[in-house]
N, C-alpha and C positions, 0 to 999 in steps of 0.2 A: 392707262393701268397696264404695266409689265405682267405677261402672261408667265407664271412661272411652270417652268417643264421638270421634271423627275425620271428617274430611270426606273422600270418595275422588270423584276425576276419573275418569268411564269414559270412556277413548276410542271409540268404533265409526266406521266406514262405513259408510253406508246408501245404500240406492237411491232415488232419486223418490217410490219406495211405500212408504216407512220402511223398506225390508229391511234387516236385516242383513248384511253380507258379509265384513265383518271385524271381530272384535274381541280384547281380551288372549287371552283361549284360542286363538284360532283363529291369531294370529300366534306364539304362542309355538310351536305345533304346524308351523306350518309353516317357522319358523326350526331347530327340531329337525332334520325332514326331511332339510332342506337341510344339517346338520351329519352327522346321522348317516347319511344315504342309506336310511334306514329307516325308515317310518310304524308297526311296529311296536313298533322301540325309542323312537322317538320319544314314543308312549303310557306308556312304562313311563317312561321322566323326568321328563315330564310327570304322570303320575300318574292318567289318565284311564284308560278301558274301549276296546281296540281298536273295540268298536260305536259308540262317541260318537265317538272322530275320522271314522270312516267317514262318522257320519251329518252332523257338523257340515260336511263336503268335501261330500259330494253336495248338500247343502241349498244350497249357496252355487254350486255346480253349475249346479244347477238354474237358480238365477235370473239367473248369467250366460250359461249354454248356452253355457260351456265347461269344460273339463276344468283341474284343478287342479294334478295329479298323472300324473309317467306310469313307466311304467318302464324300468329302464335294460336296457339289450343287454347281450349275453354271459352266459356261463353262470351267474356269482353275480347276477345281476341286482341289484336294489333298485328305492328310490324315487326319480324326482328330479320339481322343481319345474317346472313348464310358464311360458313366457314369459308367460303371464298370472298365475300365481300369484306371479310373481317380482317382476312390474308394481304387482298389488295390494300384494303386502306392502311396495314401496320406499314405495306412496304413505303407506300407513300409517304407516310407523315415522317420513316426515317431518310428518305430522300431529301425532301423538302428542308428539313433539320440538317443535313449535312449542306446540302448547297447553298442555303442562305444564312444559316449560324442560327437560325432562331425555331423555335417551338411552333407550329401551325396554329392559328387561331380563326375562329369561324368568320367567316364572312356573313355578316348577317344583313336585310333590307329592315324595311319598318313592318312589324308584326301588325295584321290587321285586328283592328280595337272593335270595330261597328259591331254592336249588338243589334241582333235581329230578334224576331221573336219565336222563327221556326224557319228553318235552311233545310230546302231537297239537294242533295248531291248529288246529280246524274251522270253517269259515266257509261263507257262501252262505247259502240258504234255507230256513229256518223249516219245520219237519216232525215233528211227533210221532213217527213210526216212527223216526226219524234219531236224535231225542233218548232213548227207549229203547236204541237200538243202544250211544247214549256211555254210558247208564249201566253197560250190560254190560262195556263195556270198564273202566269205573271200580271194578266188582266186581272186576274182574283185576287189580286195582292200579297200572292207569295212570292218569297225569295228563293229562287231556283239557281243553282250556281252546276250551271253544263261542262263538261270535257269531254271531248271528242277522243278517246285515246287506244280504241278499239276492243272487240268482242272482249278477248282472251283478258286483258289488262282490263275492262269493266268489271268480270268475274273477278279477278283479284283484288279489285278495289272491295267487294263488297265479301269476300273472305277475309279482309283486313279490318272489317266491319267500320269501313270508311265511307264506301258509296250507299246510297240508300237506294238505288235505281241504276241497274244496268241495263241498256240494251242491246241484245246480241244476237246474231244470227251466224252460229259455231255448225259447220257443214262436216260430218263423219263419214269420212270416205269409206268403213267397215259395214254401216247397216245403214247408209243413205239418209239419215233422220237428221233432221235437225236440232240443234241444242237440247232434247229430251236426253242423247246419250251421253252427253257433255257433263249432264246438270248429275247424272247417276254416277259417272265415272269418277268425279269431284267430290262427293258425297256432299252435296251442300244442303241438303232435306234438315240436318237439325239447325239451320242459322239461316237460309232463307227458303224462298217459295217462287217457283217458276209461273210465270202468268201467260196468257196466251197474247200475244198483240197482233200484228195482221201479216199480212205476204206481198212482199213485192219482187218486182223483175230484175235479175242482176244481167249485165250483157255488156259487151265491148261497144266504146264509143269511140268514132273517131271523124276525120273530117271526110273521109273517101269513103264509097261504097264499097265493103269488104264481105263475103261470106266468110261465115267461123270458120271454113279451114282455110281461107287465105290468109287471116289473121293470124292461126297456130303456124301456120306456115310461115309466115312476114318474119315472126318473133325470134325465131329457133333459127330462121336461116339470116338475120341481120337486117333484112330490107327496111323491117318499122319498128321502129322506136319506141319504147314502153314507158309510161308514167304509171310507177306502181303506187299500192298503201303500204302504209308503217307494217311493220311484225308487229302479230300480234291482232291484225285486224281479221273478221270474216272473207272479207272481202278479198284479202292475200291469201287465204287459204282456198280458196274456191279457184284463184290460179293456179297455185300450185299443183293442184288435183287436175284441175284441166290439164295443164303443161305435162304433168308427170303421166297421164292417160296417152296422153298424144305421140311422146319421144318412149315411150313402153312400145307402144305398135311398130314404129321404127327403127326398134333395136337398139336406142339412144341412151347415156348416161343423163338422169337429170339433171346430177349436179355438175357437169361439164355443160349442159346447156344453161342454167341458172347465171353461172360465168359469163356465157357468150351473149346473150341478151341484154343487148343497148338499151340502158334505162331501169335495169331491172334494179339496183340501187337508188331510182332515183323517185324515192319517198314522201309520198304526202299524206297527209290525214284526214281527208274529208273528198265526200264524192265530188263536190263542186270544184275541188283544186285540181280534181282530174279533170274535170271538164276547162277551166281554165287553161291547162297546160296544153291540152289537144288543140282548142280554140286559138290559142295562140300561136300555133307549131312549136313548141317546144316538144310536143309529144306527136305521136301519131296513134296512139292506140291506149285505151284503158279499162278497167273492168269498173262499170258503173253503174247509178239506176237508171231507170228510164228518164225520170224527170230532169234528171242531169243535160241528158243527152237533149230533151224539149228547150229546156234553157239555153240551151247554147247554139241551138237550130244545127244539131251534130247527127251522125248516123247512127242507129244503132241497131246491133247484132242482140238477140235475146239469147242467154244460158243455162237459167234457170232461175224457175219461181221460188222463191227462199221466207221460211217463218221467220219474221221478225218479231222475238218474244223480249217478255223481261225479267229479270231476278230482282227481287225486290227483299232486301233483308228483312226477316221477321219483328226485329224489335222496331223498326221505322214505321212498323203498319200502323200505330198509334198514331202516330203524325197527323195533324187534319192535312197537310200538304199530300202526302202520299193517299190519302183517302181522297184525295181533289183529284190527283193526278188516276187514279182507278176510275172514279167517275167522269173526268174527261174522256179516258181510254176508253169507255164504253158507248160514250155517247157523244162525245165531240169528233173523235176518230173519225165514225164512219160518215161526218158530214165531209168532213178536212178530205177525205180520201177521195171523195167524188170529183174533186176538184183537181186534181193531182194526177198527174200519167204514170199506170204503170203497178197501182195498189190493189190489194183482193182485200176486203175485210171479213172475216166470216164469223158465224153466228154466234160462237162461244167465244169472241174476243172478249179480255177482259178477267177469263176464268181460271182459277188456280188449278194447275195441270196436278205439279206437285207440289 
C-alpha cells in the first residue's frame, strides 16, 4: 500500500526573537475558551490535558508580559479572554486567512464522554506527599484528576471555578509569610477556603557537595547549570527571591543575571523532573524538596521550611470526594509523612484558616 504524502502550511505568530506566541493549537484553545466560557471544557473538546493548556498559556503570557485569560465575576465564575488575547487571536485569524486563503477552523480531538459519579480536580504545585494522598483517595474508589501546573496557576484554576483543590506554597517577600498574604491579596474568601496543610523543606539538590554560597555564586558566574521550575510555581518564586537578595548585596542587576544564568529557561513541571535532570547530568543544581534528593541519591542544601497549604473551592465542599480529601489530610497524611524525608505535620492540619 502506497503512503500518501501531502503538504501542510502551518501558520504561526512569532516575536522578533522567533518566540512562538500563537499557532493552530493555541488559537483553537482561545476560540473554545471564548465560546465555552471555560478552560476545562475547552481542553476536553480540543483533546489536550488541562496542564498542557496552562503550560501553553503561561509561556505566551511570560513572553508578552500580559495575561491572556481572566476569571468571570460572580458566583458561577468561568474564563474570559483578555483584550490582549482577543487582539492576538484576531491578528492570527487574519494572517491565517491571508496566507492560506481559507477561514480558520478549530482543530479538535475526541471529547471525553466518560461519565463518573464525582470527580476531584486537583491542581497547583507538585508535591510527593500530596501524590500519596491522591493515591489514598483513588484506593477509596474516587476519581481524581491531578495537574501539576504550579501554585499560581492552581490558584487561577480555583478562581475560574474549575479546580476543586489547589496545593500551594506561595512565599510573599514583603511579609515573609506563606499563602495567607496571597489569599488575602487576591480576595479569595468569597469563593474559597484556605486550609492548613503541612510543612516541607525546600533546598538545592546537586551531584557535587556545595554550600548555599557556592551554589548562588556558581549560578550567577555561569559555572553551574540550572534546571528551573515553570513560571507560576512557588519554587520558582523562592529561587527568584534568593537570587534577587543575593545579587542586590553585590550591586548586580537581577534582570541581567536571569539572562546570564545557564539553564534559567530550562523549565520542568515537577520536583522529580528536577532530580532526574541533575542525576542525568543535564543540569548541575536545582531547587527541590528533600525527598527527591533522597530518591536520586543527590546532595541537599536546605533553604527554607515552607507551608504547603490548600485552597478549596467552597462550592466543592459538598462533594463526598472533597470530604474524603479533608479526612485523609487530617488522618492519613501524618502517617505518610513519617515515611518521607523533609516533612513536618502541624497539630492544626486540616484546619480552615480563612
